[in-house]
N, C-alpha and C positions, 0 to 999 in steps of 0.2 A: 318822069319829071326830074329835072336837075336843079339843084340850088347851089349858087356860087358861095364859097366860104373862103374869103381872102383870095389868094391866087389859085386855090384848089377848087375842084368841083367834085361833088359826090352824088351818086344816084340815090334817089329816094323812092322806094317801092310803095305805091299806094296801097293802103290797107283796103280789104274788101268792105263793102257797105251793107248794113242791115237797115232797110227802110221799114219802120214799124208803124202800123196803123192801130191806134188805141182809143177806146172809149173812156179811158181813165186818165185824169190829169197826172202829169209827172210829179207835180208838187202837191198832190192830194194825200193819200195814205200810202206809205212805203210798203209795197207788197210784191207779189210775184213778178210783174214786169220790171220793176226797178232792180230786184235781186238778180234776175237773169241777165238783163241787158247791161248792167254795170260790169258783170263778169265778161260778157261777150265783147264789151268795148275794149278789153285788153288786146284783142287781135282784130277788131273790126271798128269801122266808123259807124256810129249809130245815129240815125235820123228818126226822131220820135215824133210822128205826125198825129197831133191830138184832134179831137172833135172841135168844131168851130165855137168861138165865143160870139155872142151877138151884143154889139155895143152901139152907142149913138155916135156913129162915125159917118163921114160923107161918102166913103167908098171902101170896098173890101181891101184888106192888106194882110200880109203875113207877119206875124210877130215871131221873132227868132231869139232863142236864148241858148247860149253854149253853157251847159251845166258842167262840162269838163272838156278836156282837149279833144275827146273823141265822141262826145254825146251832145247832139244838138236837138233841142226841143222846138218844134215848129207848131204854131197855133194860128189857124186862119181866124181873122177877125172880120166879121161881116156886119153890115148895117142891120139894126133892128128892123124886123119886117121882111127880111129877105126870104123869098119863096124857096121851097126845097129844090126846085129845078135850077134856080139861080145860084143857090148855095153849092150844088153839085158842080155846076159849070165853073164857079170861082175856084173851088178846091181842085178841080182838074187842071186849071191854068197854073195854079200855084205848084201843083205836083209836077207838071211838065217842066217848070222852071228848075225845080230841084233835081229832077232826073237829068236835065241837060247839063248840069254842073257836076254830075256824079261820074266817077270813073266807069269806063265801059265794061269792065269785067268784074265778076265776083259780086254781083248784086243779089241780095236775098231780100224778098219781101216777107214781112212777118205780120200776121194779122191777129189782133185780139178781138176785133169786131168785124163780122161779115158785112156790116153796113157800109164799110169803106169801099167795097167793090163798086158802089154807085159812081165813083169818080176815079177808080184806080184799075179798072178791069182791062185797060189797054196797055198796061205796063208789062214789058217783057223782062224776065229775070232769069238768073241761073237756077234758083230754088225758091219755091213758095212754101212758107210755113204757116200753119194755122195752129196757134197755141190756144186751145179751147179751155180756158181756165174755169168757166162757169157755164151753166145752161141759161144763157142770157134771155132766151125767149120766155122763160118763166118769171123773169123779174118784173117788178112794177114798172109801168109805162114803157114796156118793150115795144118797138115798132112792129106793126102787124105783118110787115113783109120780112121780118128777121129770119123766119124759118126758111123761106124761099131763098133768101140771100145766103144762108148757111149752106144750103144744098149746092148752090153755085160755087161757093168757096171750097167745099169738099171735092168738087169735080176739078177745081183748078189746083188745089194744094198738092205738093209732092210728098209732104210729110205732115202728120197731124199729131199734136201732143194734147193730152187732157190733164186737167188740174186735179184729178182724183180717180180712184179705182172704179167707183160707181159710174162716173161719167164715161170712163173708158168702156165699161161693159154695155152701156146704153148706145154707144156710137161705133163700137168696133166693127160692126158689119157694114158700115157706111164708107169705109176707106181701106185701101189695100195696105197702107203703111201708117198705122196709128199706134201710139205708145202711151201708156199711163205715166205721168210724172206728178204724183201727189205733192202737196205742200211740203217744203223742206224747212230748214232752220239755220239761222245765224246763231249758232250755239254760244260762241264767245260773247256776243253782244248781250244776249239775255241772261247768260250765266252771271253777269255782273250783279244781278239782283240778289244773289245769294250772299253777297258781302255787305258790309256796313255802309252807311251813307245817310245824309240828312233827308228828312221827309220834305217833299215839295211844299212850297208855301201854301198852295191852294188846297192841300190835303192834310196839313199838320194839325189842324184844329178838329179834324174828324176823329171821334173816339174809336177805340177798338172794342170788339173784333170787327174786322173789315172783310167784306167779300167784294172782289173787284171784277170788272169786265173792261176790256179795251177792244176797239174795232169800230167799223162803220155801224151806225145805228140807223136801220132802215126797216123795210117791211119784213125782213128775215128775223127780227127780234120779236119775241113773244112778250109784248107789253103787258098783257093780262097776267102772265105768269110772274113777271117782275113786280107788278102791283100787288098781287096776292101774297107773294113771298115776303115782300117788305112789310106788308100789313100783319102777317103772322109772326114775323121775327123782329119785333120792334127793338130788341136789344142788340141787333146786328146792324151795322152800317154798310150800305150797298153803294159802292163807288163805280160810276159808269163813265168811262173815258172814251171819247170818239166823236167824230162829226155826225150830225143828223142830216140825212139826205132822203129825198123823195117822200118823206112823211112830215106832217106838221109838228114842229117841236111842242106846240101848245097841247098836243094830244098825248104827250108822254105822261105817265103816271107821276104824281107828286106825293111826297111824304117826308117827314122830318129826317128819316133815316135813309133817304134815297137821294144821292148826290150826282147830278149830271154836270160833269166838269168841262165838257166840250172837247175839241180836238187838241191833241198834243203831238209834238214832234216824235218821230221814231226814235231819235237819239235819247229822248228823255224817258221812254217807257220803263226801262229798268229801275229808274228812281221811284216810280210809282209802285211797281210790282213788288219791290223788296219790302214794302210796308203793308202789303196785303196779307191777311191770315189765310185766305183761300181765294180761289178764282171760280167763276162760273161762266158758262156759255148758254144762256137761256134762249136758245133759238126756237122759233116756231117750227112746227112740223108741217110744212106746206110745199107747194110746187117749187117755190123759190129756193128751198133748202134741200130738196130731194137729192141733189147731186153735189152739194158743196163739200169741200175738204178743207176745213178752216185752218189757215196758216197759224192762227193763234194757238192751236192745240199744242204743238211742240214748243212754241214760244213760252207759254205758261209753264210747261214742264221743265224746260231748260232754266227758267227763272227760279225753279224750286218751289213754285206755288201749287199746293194741292188743288185739284180741279174736279168740278162736277159739270156735266153737260146733259142737255136733253138728247134724245135718241137720234142724232144725226147718223145716217147709215155708215159713212166712212169712219166716224169716230167710234161707233159701237164695234165695228169689225176689226179695228186696229187697236187703238188705245184702250177701249173698253175691254176687249177680249184679253188684253195683256194685264188687266188689273191696274192700269195706270191712271184711268179716269173713271169716276163714279157716274153711271148713267142714271138720270133722274127723270121724273115726270111730276105733274102737279100734285099728285097724291103723296109722294115721298121726298120731295125736294127739301122740306124742312128737316126731316129726320136724317137724311144723308148729309146735308150741309152741316148739321150739328155734330154728326159723327166725324166728318172730315176736320172740323175745327178743333175737335177734342184730341186729335192725334198730333204727335210731334211733326213739325213742318218738314223735317228731313227724313221722314220714315221711308219714303219710296225713292229717295235720291239714287241709291245704287242701281235699282232696277231701271229707273228713268235714264240714267246716264248710259247704261248698257244698251238700252233700246235706241237711244239717239246717236250712238257712237258712229254709225255708218251714214247718218243723214247730214247733208250739207248742200247749200246751193251750189257750191263749187262742183260737187259730184253730179248734181242735176244738170248743170250747164255742160259739163264734160260729156255726159251721156247724150244729151241733146245734140251736141256738136258732131258726135260720131254719126248719128242718124242723118243729120243734114249733109255731111260730107258724103255719106253713102248715096243719098238722093242725088247729090250733084254729080257723082261719078257714074251713076247708072242711067240717068235720064238722057233723052236725046235733046241736048242743049241747043236751043235756037240762038242765032247771033243776037246779041243785045244791041239795040239801036237807040241812040239818044233821042231820035224823033218819035219813038214809040208812043 
């Protein structure tokens, strides 16, 4: 493409495109997809294709939002009551429109959800990536056909990444080119919590000591453990920050020392964490948590917040083994929380900083990009057709 500038003309090289299919809203919780794709957008155009919204509208349409010069979020909006077959057909039409306007070379398809294959399995691309950040089939309300769709995606993908070591070990025999990329850290962002600053208004009236949690609140949280701990430790205030999804908020435990603050922006999290005396990750030990590698673990540590966690495998094998996180259960959570609260907040900072030194989303994306380029250079690339 050429653009005229006054009397001169200069050639503009189109950046390659990453077409990402995700079950997570871009504007939901800032996590792995946003960290990786924002970095990828420095050299690629990103089209982030979300799951559809169902609204009271006369006909289906695409809602498009340019969140930056190189990242476009596309959301199919479908009439309430649309059948699955009609939804797939509408999304296929929208996708064909997008592909027709996409440069013919350098297309990478990137899947966070195998279910997107229902309407995207006809697209030809240079490289197909499956970033398997969680075992979605174990989550609440997972589609029954998800396991079968994942098998199809594993057959189609040129390279597969996993969101943790345990997940990699569970799936490494299923693909010839699969690599573990556990959760990383925006160290500079969370390190702000070690400095001074005003308490957020919705938290400033809560007494100390405070034990905090941040993140999505769903079936992976052990609500019984939260309730029992709050009841035993009435002198401690428990601050819970995050959106409630897939479970009834009315079913969450209630107590005078238990504070559910709701969702907060990623940018504001350090303001909350700097005023917590300890952090905890009271995850249930169930199928939904068997393979998780919580991004919040290194984020808590970078923020300088002493941390306890239930026995999530990837947390135990990494941060627990290094002595950076106390592993607890229902029987000893009170004793270990009180022990952590009695220590100087900065006691483990040197060990934490040494451990996190080589961790960053920049390094994660750089390593992923090497694998993607290797896949691109070694596969038998079929000609990309706009009419695919």
